[in-house]
N, C-alpha and C positions, 0 to 999 in steps of 0.2 A: 723677291717679291712675290706674292701669292696673287693667283687670278681672282681670289676672291676680295682682293683690297678693292675700296670703292673708287679708287684713282684709276685702277687697272680697267675695272668695269665700266667707268665712265668714258674713257678714252676708246674702249672697245665699241660702246655704242655709238660713239661718235664717228668712229671709222665704218661701221655697220651701217647707219642710219642717217648721217651727216650729208649734206649737198655733195655731190659728185659731179666731176669735169673729166671727160675720157675715163670714166669709171675708175676713178680713185678720188680720195678725200685726203686733203692737208689740213692739220690742226696747227693753228698758229696759238702759242702760247707765250703771253707776256709775264715774265716773273723777275720784276725788279728787284726783290731781295736776294734773287738766286737761292731760295729755298729748295728748289726739287731738282737743282743742276745736277747733283750726286745720284739722282735716283733715274736718270735718262735712259743709259744703257740699261739697267734692269727693265725698264719700261718697255724699252725696244726688244728685248727678248722675248718678254711675257707675250706680245702682240705680234699677231701673224703678219709678215711681210709689211713691216713698218721700219722706216730709216728714221734717223735723227740729225737734223741740222742745227748745230749751233750759230746765231747769227753774231756775228764780232765785227761789225761794221762793214760788212761785205753784200749788203741788202742786194745790190745789182747783179750781183754773182750768182746768188741764191735764187734770183727771180728767174735768170736765163737757165738755171738748173731744173728749176720747177717746170719752166714752160717749153724748152726746147730739149734738155738732156735727158731727163726722166720724165715723160709727160704721163705714165701710167702707174707710177711708183706713188706709196702710200707714204706720206712724210709727218713727223713732228717737227715743225719749226719753232725753236726755242729762242725766245726773244728776252735777254736780261735786262730790259729796261722798260719803262712805262709805254703804253700805247699813244702814238702820234697820229693825229687825224689832221695832218697838213702835207704839202708836196714834199717834204724831205723824206717821207716815208715811201721808199721804192715799192714797198709790198702792199700798200694801203688798198688798190684795187683787189688783190686776191685774198686779203683779210676780210673786205666786203663781201666777196663772192664765197668763201667757205665759212666765214663766221669766225669769232674769236672763241679760245678755250679759256675758262677761267678755272684755278685750282682751290678757289673759296671753299674751306672746310664745311662750313654749313650748307652750303650749297651743294657741295659733293655729297656729303653725308646726307642731308635732306634728300636727294635724289636718290642714292643708293637705298636707303630706308623705305622711300616709296611715301612721304610725308608731303601733302598737300598743303595742310595748315600751316601759316606762317608761325603762328604763336607756338603750334608743336615744335616745328623746327627750331625755334630758339634754344630749346634745351640743350642743343649741341653745344653753342657757345657759353650756356649757362652752366653746363656740367661737364666742363672737357675732360677733367679726370675720368670721367666713365667712359668717355668714346675714344679713349686713346688706344684700347685694347681690342684688336679685331675680334678677339673670341667673343667678348661682351656685345659687341655690335652686332655680330652675326646671330647671337641669341636671341638679341633683342629684335633684330628683323623678322625673326620667323614668328612672333607674337603680334605685330604690328599691322594694323590695317589702315589703308593711304587716308582714311578721313578721321582717324583718332586724333582727338583733341589733346590738348597739353595734359591735363588732369591725367588722362588715360595713357599717356606716353610716358608719365613720372611713374605712375602705378606699375606698369609693365616693366620700367626699368628697376624698381624694387624688387618685383618677382625675379628678375635674372640676377640679382644679388643673393636673393635668399633662397633660390633655387626651388622655387615652388611652381607647381603646373599652373595654378590659377593665379592672377593678379587683383584677386578681391580683396578687400580690406580684412574680409574674415580670414582668408587663407593665409596672407601676410602676416597678420597677428598670430595665428595659430602656430606657424613657425617659430615667431619668437617665443612664443610661450614653451614651445617644446624646448626650444634651445634655454630658457630660464630655469625650467625643470632640470634639466640635464646638467647644469652648472656652466654653460656654454654662453659666450656673449658674441659670438664672431658675426652673426647677422647685424646686429645693431651696431657693431663697429664697422662693418662695412656700409651701412646706410650713413654713418655718421661721417666715415673717411670722403664718400663721394657726394657729400652734401645733401643727401635725400632724408635726413632723420628729422628736420623741421616739418618737411612735407609730410612724412608718415604721421607724425602726432598731431598736426593739424587734422588729419582725417580721421584720427581716433576722436578727438575734441569734437568734431562736428557730426561725425556719426554715431558714437557712442556716448558722448556727453560727459568724457573723462576730461577734466580740466586741471592743469598744474603749470604752475610759473616754472619749475624745472623738472619736466616728467621724466621717469625712468619707468623700466619693465616692472621693478620690483614695487614701485608704488602703484602701478597700472593693477599688479596681481592683487594689492591689498583691498584696492577700490573696487576690483570686479567681483571678488569674494564676499566684501562687506556688502555689496550693494545686491548679490545673490541672495545672502542670508536675510538682509531686512525688507527684500523684495524691490525689484527692479522698478523704476519709473515708469508711468504708462504712456509717457510721450513719445515721440517717434524715436528719439535716441534710446531711451529705455527700452521699448520695443525691440531695436535692432540688435541692442547687447544682449538682453534676454535670449532673443533666438540664436544668436551666435555662440553665447555660453553654452546652450545645451547642445549645439552641434558639436563643439570642441569635446565637450564631456562624453557624449554618446559616440563618436567615432572612433574607432579602432586605432587611426592613426595617433591620436593625442588624448583617449581617454586615460591613460597611464600617467601621463605627465600632469594632466590637470587634477588628478587624484594626488600627486606629489605638491603641486604648487597649494592644493588646499590644504595640506597637512602644516606647510610651512606659513600660510595665512592663519590657520587656525591657532597656532601657538603664537603668533605675534599679535592677534587681535584678543589673544585670551580668550577665545570661545566658549570654552570648558567650564571656566567659572561662571560665565554670565549666564550659564544654563541651569545653574544649581537649583534656582527656586521655581524653575519653568515647570509646568505640568507635563507629563509625558504625552497627555493628549493632544496637547495645542502643537506640539512639534510633528506630529504625524506626516503633515505636507510639507516639512523642511528636510531638504537633504545636502546643503552646501558643504556641512562639515561632517567628518566622521564621529565627531565627539557627541553629535545628534543622536546616532545610532547607539552609541555607548549609554546615554542618558536614558532612551526610552528602553533598552535593554535592561539596565540597572534597575530602574522602576518596576519593570514588568515582572522582574525576578522577584523581586522583593514583593510585590503584590501578590504573585501567585503562591509564594512561600506563605504569606499571612493570609490569604484568601480574600484579600480585598478586591481582587482583580478576577472577574469571572472568566470561564473558557472561551466563551463567545466573544468577550472583548480582546483577549489574546488573539483568537482568529482574525478577527477585524483588524487590529493593528497589523498583523502578519500580511495579511492581506493588501493594506494600505502601503506597507513598506516595501512589497516585492517587486515594484517597479523603479525603485530609488536607487541611486547611485552607489551607496555603499550597501546595499544589501547582499551582494555576492560574496563580500568579504565577512559578513555575519549570518549568513544563512543557517548555517549549521547551530549557531546560537538560537537564532529565532526557531528552527525546528525543534530543538530542545524545549525552550520556553513551551511552545504549542504543544508538544508532548506530555510535558510536565502538566501543565495547567489540566488537560482532559484526564491524564492518569490520576491526578488528586481527586478530582471531581468524581472519577470512576470509582476509584477506593473508597470514598465518603459514602458513595451509594452502594458499595458492595455489603452484601448479607449472604454469608455461605450456608444458605439453608438447601437442604435437597430431601426430597420425599422417598429416596431410595437410591440404589446404586446405579441404575440406568437413568436416573432423572440428573444426578450429578454428571455423568457423562455427557447427556444431552445439552446440560445448562452451561457445561465447561466450552464446549463446542460453540453453542450459539450466542455465549455472552461474555463469559468470566475471563476467556483466552484473550479477548481484546485488550485487557491490562497487561497480559504478559507482552503485547505486541505493542503497546505505548512503552512499556519499560524498556523494550528493546531499542525502539526508536530514539528514547531520551538517551541510552547510554551510548548507542552509536553516534548520535548528533555530537554528545560531549567530547568522545575520544577524536572526533575529526574538526574540532576547533581549537585556535589556540588561545581564543578570548576565554579562557575557563574561569577567571576571578570572580565576575558577576554570578556565576551559577554554583559556585561553591556551597552557599547555603542551600540553595535548592537540590544540590547533588545529595547531601546529607538527609534532607527532609524527604526525598523520593525514596531513599534509601530505606529509611526508617519506616516509611507509609507501605511500601511494597513488602519489605520482609514481616513487617510485625501486624499490618493491618489486613495484607491479604495473603501471602505465601503462607504463612503461619497458621492462621484461622482457617485458610481453605484445605491446607493440608490435615489438620485436625478434624474439621467435619467429615473431609473425605474418608482419613481413616477409620472412622465409625463404621461406613458403609463398606469399607474392604474387610474389617474384621467381621462383619456379619455375614459375609458370603460364603456360602459351603464350597462353590466352585467358581472359579475365574470365569464367568461368563456373562453376558447380558441378554435378556429377553427381548431388547429394543435395537442394540446396537450390534450390528454385524461383528464377528470375530476376525481379528487380522488373519488365522489361520484360514479362514473361508475365502481368502481374496481371490485365489486362482479359479477356484470352483465358481465363484458368484460373479466375477467380473471377466474374467479372461476367457474361461472355456466358452461360456454361451456365444463370444464373437468368434472363437474359433469355430464353432459348430456351424456358423451361418457363412464359413469359407472366408472371414475376412483376416486380413494380416493384423496383429497385434503389437505395438510397442509399449513396455512398460519400463518407465524411468523410476529407478529407486534411488531416491538422494539421501545419505545417512543422515540421520537425526535432522531430517525435515519436519520440524515441530508443527504443531497443527496451525498455530496463528502464523508462523511463516508460509505455511502453503495456503492460507487463505489469503494472504498478500499476494502470493504467486498467482492464486485464481484470480484475483483483480486485474493484475498485470496482463494476463494473458485475454481476460476480457475486453480489456483497453487497448490491446494491440492494436497497431496502427503503422504501417510500412511505406514509405513514401511512394514507390513505383509500383504496388500492387493493392488488390482488393482483398488481399489476404484477410482472414478474421477468424476470431475464436469463440465459440461457447464453451464455458468451463464451468462445472459444478464440484462441490466438494461435500464430501460425506465423513462423518467420523467413524473409525472402526475401533473396537477394544484391542489394544495391542497385547502380545503376549508378556507372560512373567517367566523370568526376570526380563526386563526391558533393554536387552543390549543386542549389539550388531548380530553377533551368529545366530540366536534365536531368532531375531526379528527378521532376517535374511531367508532365513530356512522357513519360516512361517508362509513366505509368499510364493513358495514354490509349489508345483502341484506334489500334493503328498497324502497319504492315508495317516500315516503316523509320523509322530516328530518327539525327538529326543536327544539327550546327550550323549556323545560317544565314548565319554570316560578318559579322553584325552584333552586337557585343560578345561576350556569352556566351549569347545567344538562341538557341532551338533550333526544330527542324521536325521533324514528324512526317508520312510520306508527302508531305511537299515542301509541307507546310500550317505556318503560323507556330503555335508552341506556347506563346508566352509570353502572359500574361493571361488574365483570366477570359473576355473576350468570345472570344477566337481558340479558347480550350479548348472553350467554348459550341458553337462551328460544326463542330468535331470530332466531339463528340457528338452533333449534330443527325441525323445518318444513323441513329443507334440509337434516335431518340425520346428522347435526352439533353439536359440543359441543364446550365449551370454557374453557381454561385452563390456569393458570398461570407457566410461564417455570420452576419455582423453584419447581413445584410439580413434574416435570419430571426427576428431578436430579439424583435422587437416584433409576431409575428403570434401570434394566437391557435391553438389546437390546430385549430379548424374551419377556419381561413385556412390553417393550414399543410398539413392534410389536403387543401384545394382546389387548393392550389399543387402537392403532389406528383402528385396526379392528372392533372394536365395534362401530365406527364412520364412515360415507363417508366423512366427512368433520370436521376438527379440527382447531379452532383459537386459537394460542398459544401467549401470552401476554408476552412480556420480557421489563423489566423497569430498567435500569442502568443508561442510559446517563441522563433522564429526573429527575430521582430520585436524582442523584446527582448535576444536574446543577439548579434544582429549589430550593434549600436550600442555603441560604445567607453564611452558614458557609461552604459548600462545593463547592461553583458553581465555584470556580478557578480550581478545580480538576475534571472538566468534561471533559477534553482531554484526561486525564487517564482514565476515564471513558469509553470514545469512544474507546480507546485500548482495555480495557478489554472485552467490547460489542462485538467487532469483534470476538476475541478470543472464547467467550461463544457461538456466532452465529453460526461459523464454527462447532464448536464441536456438538451443537445442530442440524445442518444441515446433518452433519455426521452420527449420531446416528438416525436419521430420514430416512436415506438412507438405512443404515444396516438394520433397521427394516422393509424395503422394501414397503414404502408408495408410493403413486402415484406421483402426481405433488407437488411441493414446492414453495411457493410464500414467498417472504420475502419482508415487506413495513413497512411504518411508519404511525403514525397520523400527524406529523408535523414537521418542522427544527427548526431552531432556529438561533438566532444573538449571538454573544460573542466577546466581546472586553476586554483585559485583564486589560487595563489601567482603573482605577477609572474614572467615567465620571465627567466633570466639570458641571456647571450650563448650560452650552450651550448644554448638551447632554439631557436636560428635557425640557418638553413643560412649557411655562410660564403661559399658560392658563389651566383652569381647564373644563372638558366637563359640558355641560349644557343640560337639558332635562326636560320634565314632570316627568320622572319616570327613574332613574339611578338604573337599577337592578343587574348588576354587572360590575365590573371595575377590571382590571389589568395593569400591565405597558404598555401593548401594544393593550389594547381592552377596548371597553365599549359596554354594550349590555342594552338598555332600551327602552323605548318609549317616543315618542315626543322629540326625541334628535334634539338639535339645531344645523344648520350647522355653522362651524367655520373653518377659512383657516388653522388653524393647524391640521385639521383632516380631513380625506376623509370619508365621510357619506355614508353608504349603507342602501337601504330598504331591507326588506326579499326577495321581488321578486327578486332583483339585485343580492341576493346572493344564490338564489334558494332555500330559507327557507321556511317552510309553517307557522311556528308561524308569528305574528305579532310585533316582538320585531327588532328595527333597531340596527345599529351597528356604531360606530364611531372607525376607526383606525388612530393612529398618523403617520402622514406623515413622510418619511423617515424612519429614525432609531431613531427617539425622544421615550424617556421613558415619562410615567406620575410618577410623584412622589408617592411612596406608602410606608408607614410606614412599617417595618420589613422584607421587601423582599429585595432580590439581584437585582442590576441592570445591572451587566456584562452579564449575561445569561438571555435571555428573546426570549419570542415566544408570538405569538397572532397576530402579525402584517402582513404587506402585501410585506415585503422584498423578494427579491427571495430567500434569504437564510432560509426565513420561511417558503414558501409557495411550493418550489420546492420539491415535495414529491416523493421519488424512489419505484420502484417496481423492484424487481428482481427474474426473472424467472429462477428457478434451475432444470437442468436435472441431472441424474447421471446414472452412470453404472458400474459393477464391472468387465467387460470385457478387461478393459485395454486401451479401444479404446477412452476414454476420460480424460485417466490417463496423468499425467506429466511426463516427460523425462528427465534426466539430460542433460545438455549442453555437446556437443561433444568438445574435446582439441585435439590438436595436437602437437607433440614435432617437432621443428623447426631444424632439425639436419643440420648444416651447415658443417660438416667435419665426415668423418667415425672414425677418431682416436682422442684418447687424448693423447695429447702430453705434458701437464703440469700437476702440481699437482690441477689446476682450472679449472673446466669445467663451462664456462658461456654459457647458453643456453636459448632460449626464449621459451616460452610455449603459443601456439595460441588458444585462445576461439574461435572456428570456427564460432560461430552463437551468436545473442544477446539472453540474457535472456529474455523471455516473459512469458504469462500465463501459456503457455503449456512447455515451455522450463526451467528445474530450473538450478539455479545456484549450483555449487558443491565445496567441499572443498577437495584438494587432498594433498598428500604429495609425494615427489619427492627423490629419493635416487638411488643410483649406486650399483648395485649387481653383484656378482660373484656366480651363483647358489643361495644360501640362506644366503651367506655371505654379510652384508652389508659394502661395502668398502668408505663411504662417510658419511657425514653428512646427516641429512634429511631436507628438506625445506617443509613449509606448503604454500600453494597457493590456494587462492579463486577466483573462476572463477565466477562472478556475474555481468559482465558488461551487461548493457542495451543498450550500443552504437551500432548505426547501420553501425559507421566506424570501418572496419577491421582494422586498422592501431591502433586503440583505446583498442585493446582487447588482446594485447601481455603483458604477465607477464614474468619478467627475473627470472631466478634461477641460482644461484652462488653454485656449487658443489666443495667441497673441498674432496680432496681423502685422507683417512686415511694413515698413515705408512705401514700399513698391505698391500696396494694396490701395493707397491713396489715389492715384491715377486710375482706378477701376469703380469708382464710385457709380452707383445706379446699375451695375452690372450682377447678373446672378453668378455665383460661384458655388462650388460644391465643397461639403464637409465629408471626407472620404475615411472610411476605415478599409485599411489595407491589410494584407497577408502576405508574408514572404514565401515564395514558392521555395519548397525544400531543396537545398543543396544548389541554389542558385542565387544570385544577386536582384532577381526579378521579385515584382511584387504583383499581386492580384486584388481586384476590387472585392470587398465582402461586402459592402453597403455604402449608401451614401447619404445625404440630405442637400436640397438646394435651398440657398439662402440669397437673399438680394442685398447687396452693400448699399446701406442707406446711411451712412456716415454722416453725422453733424460735427465737424472738426472741431468745434468748440468744446467738444465731449472730452478731449483731450488735455484741456488745459485747466 
């Protein structure tokens, strides 16, 4: 028998605290049924210095032993008959002196559990099966307080069976819902086996309002999600279930399971068919079922395709949906819809007019490149979702618009300018070949260290997004911030890696080596990291691949950069992905990863306290996701005395023949020192080439290929360049809360921008630290300049506990989670007085 057994503990307590004569205690234990006779020896062994005397008609002898022979020994005197209060009981005086011991289970367990309330003690006899196991008793004992009423004891018994940390109805129900979602019924079976199932369902009825003659968890699930879809009642029970429903869905503990239950209920309730004739706009505030998002997405896709839904309406719909339950599963689709709506709108407004060569470059950088960016966002989002069916017509339309109304017309208009120039240069846009002399050398002359990051195929629009990301950079535990500006430069022709990389090095002359497509500057080989490093050495420089820096600590990186005055860091993710036929369609995903990598790389250099940072590229690229038909290829082959090198978009050779399909350039026209000529296919045409991809190409003269970005980055850790969160205000229309529902608007005071960051807040009504309402998550990330478009509604439902605080001041708080913690900090609040008329609930 364990010392944890209540009988042992009760006896031990009697010996320690009971009446003592001659410093000893004697327990007189009547057991007429002989129920405990077999336990006596074990009890004696568990108790310190206690002997057992079994009375078998020898009361006088026992009395003599107690009073004369062993006056200081502790005894259990076991009497297997009823207590007699008459002269025939020789031990009566001693029983009066020491008191009688009873082994009544309710009394024993009640004492052991520390329960004072008699009604609470009654559960011991009402639910005997539960108390038969010592393990269950011990787990219950740890939860109990001495003044717990019967209802609370029963709730804690349920918590023991379901193994929940808390005993609230909310937590008990959460556990049963989790089990239901996972196809298990162990918890309900335990409640039923131990007679607690009626108690549980009674609590569900009184607290949540669910009523059924034969309640089951499956029926409760259908009732729950139907109520959520149709709108919970506004009475006390309705508010209770609304609040707990939100908790179950929002908690990481049960969110996945609630999603699975919703899918089951959706099918059973035939929700999808019930939505067929509903307008998408009236569903924006509903999120009980995933089919609601499917309906909204389907209608938005159709509306974007037929242009019946404007881009600003799509943006507002996405903003409304971004805090709903199923948004994460469909975020890529919503992103695709938003990009498509903006893209088609931009293409409708697109007119490829330019006053000249320089104007074309400037307009592309300032305006038209945004269309390429939206096309990239759309395609990347489409490739990142499994839910492509509603997007299929839109994919076709986007591809048609992009290829036929933007890429083609722009290339045609730009080709006129390309054909008209006698030399490949601009009077207003800096040449890529001047990069070192214009950007790098002035910094070196000032004694500053310089880091140049060259990301292969970092197209202008990708670099512009990178610039925005850098300006919006915010790190949790530092004040590090960036200012970043971007300028277009005119890339070299042909627009391919070896020549573009050479153009960025210090040089007086640049040309081809005569070996494949390799290049040289000032007569020195410029291909490969080692050769480029040698060219940089006279300037105190070195060349390195970005992957060689990945494993370095900030301290090691600082030491490495301090060894040189200048470092060229070569990063290759976009081109490495796009240039392979097997991965070219993944190039937009590579662009997204490249931006992430470059932001991280720049932040690490800033922490290493380098001087100036520049980010640039060797060339851009053309990409069209649709497989090209024959019209996309040249029907003629390049001709010449010597075809030295050719690719999809370039030909290098000697004695090249002029052809209407190509723009012919002499070395002098391109500023090249070697005697090789160049042919560039006009427009977006590709040359046929066995074994290489045709969707992703570069080497030609389109604006997407030759407008090369230069990002100049400055940084500080003083907070002056850091990003701050957007300001929000609570629009308090009344100082009082008069009903169970508080509907309030929260206003985002300003647009999100490079230096004003969006934020996610939670709203709740509090009295002190007691939460009196549901919690609502709100995302403030609108970039709209229209103040009226930056309101977010919050619907706060008061819990039943709020009723006892009528006429008290409460606070509507907006709080923000402290990064990497479970703690929250106050952002703003509004004080209300609870002035509820309870008739308003009925």
